C-alpha positions as CSV (number, residue, x, y, z in Angstrom):
1,M,-10.6,188.4,-107.7
2,D,-8.9,185.8,-105.2
3,D,-11.6,183.2,-106.6
4,F,-10.1,183.9,-110.3
5,D,-7.6,181.8,-111.9
6,I,-6.3,182.5,-115.2
7,E,-5.5,179.1,-115.8
8,K,-9.4,178.1,-115.8
9,I,-9.9,180.1,-119.3
10,D,-9.8,177.6,-121.6
11,E,-7.8,178.7,-124.9
12,V,-9.3,176.3,-127.0
13,I,-12.9,177.8,-126.3
14,H,-11.6,181.4,-125.8
15,G,-11.4,182.4,-129.7
16,R,-14.4,184.5,-131.1
17,I,-15.4,181.6,-133.5
18,R,-14.5,179.0,-131.4
19,L,-16.7,180.5,-128.6
20,G,-19.4,181.2,-131.1
21,I,-19.3,177.5,-132.3
22,M,-19.6,176.4,-128.6
23,A,-22.3,178.8,-127.8
24,F,-24.4,178.0,-130.7
25,L,-24.2,174.0,-130.0
26,S,-25.1,174.2,-126.3
27,G,-28.5,175.1,-127.3
28,A,-28.9,172.9,-130.4
29,D,-28.5,169.1,-130.9
30,S,-26.5,169.7,-133.8
31,A,-25.8,172.2,-136.7
32,D,-24.8,171.9,-140.2
33,F,-21.7,173.4,-141.7
34,N,-23.2,176.3,-143.8
35,G,-25.8,177.1,-140.9
36,L,-22.9,177.8,-138.5
37,K,-21.1,179.4,-141.3
38,A,-24.0,182.0,-141.8
39,R,-24.3,182.6,-138.1
40,L,-20.7,183.1,-137.3
41,G,-19.9,185.0,-140.5
42,A,-16.9,182.7,-141.2
43,T,-15.4,181.5,-144.2
44,D,-15.1,178.0,-145.2
45,G,-11.4,177.8,-144.4
46,N,-11.7,179.7,-141.1
47,L,-14.5,177.6,-139.9
48,S,-13.1,174.3,-140.8
49,A,-9.9,175.3,-139.0
50,H,-11.8,176.5,-135.9
51,L,-13.6,173.0,-136.2
52,R,-10.8,171.0,-136.4
53,K,-8.9,172.4,-133.2
54,L,-12.5,171.8,-131.2
55,E,-12.8,168.4,-132.7
56,D,-8.8,167.7,-131.7
57,A,-10.1,168.9,-128.1
58,G,-12.7,166.2,-128.0
59,Y,-15.0,169.2,-127.8
60,V,-17.2,168.7,-131.0
61,A,-17.9,165.5,-133.1
62,I,-18.3,166.0,-136.7
63,D,-20.4,163.7,-139.0
64,K,-20.0,163.7,-142.9
65,S,-22.4,162.4,-145.3
66,F,-24.4,163.1,-148.5
67,V,-27.8,164.0,-148.9
68,D,-29.1,164.2,-152.6
69,R,-25.6,163.6,-153.6
70,K,-24.4,166.8,-151.9
71,P,-21.9,166.6,-148.7
72,L,-23.4,167.5,-145.5
73,T,-21.4,168.1,-142.6
74,K,-23.2,168.2,-139.2
75,V,-21.4,169.1,-135.9
76,S,-22.5,168.3,-132.3
77,L,-21.1,168.9,-129.0
78,T,-19.3,165.9,-127.1
79,E,-20.0,165.3,-123.7
80,A,-16.6,166.6,-123.1
81,G,-17.4,169.6,-124.8
82,R,-20.5,170.7,-122.7
83,K,-18.4,170.1,-119.5
84,A,-15.6,172.2,-120.9
85,F,-17.9,174.9,-121.9
86,T,-19.7,175.1,-118.6
87,A,-16.5,175.0,-116.8
88,Y,-15.4,178.2,-119.4
89,L,-18.6,180.3,-118.3
90,D,-17.9,179.4,-114.8
91,A,-14.4,180.8,-115.2
92,M,-15.8,183.9,-117.0
93,K,-18.4,184.2,-114.4
94,R,-15.9,184.2,-111.5
95,L,-13.7,187.0,-113.3
96,V,-16.6,189.5,-114.0
97,E,-18.0,188.5,-110.6
98,G,-14.4,189.9,-109.1
99,M,-14.3,192.9,-111.0
100,G,-17.4,194.2,-109.2
């Protein structure tokens, strides 16, 4: 466990819903709000709050538009978000490896 540093665990990503958002987006170019909401089992307000926190950290970009007069919100990882997610996964890997 000498290699593990708790400060490397990014608190912005670590929450269950935010981790789910980051994991989902890491494998997709983007996702629409309703798709994310369904995949994560989140409510509108809950997902909005988590997306805002990730956006404030610079980890996701949010694009709002209209398609056939209906609002469409698309979310994608930023380059900073990809780097932060990779660093988060590396820190978790070190934690797990240190336990064995």
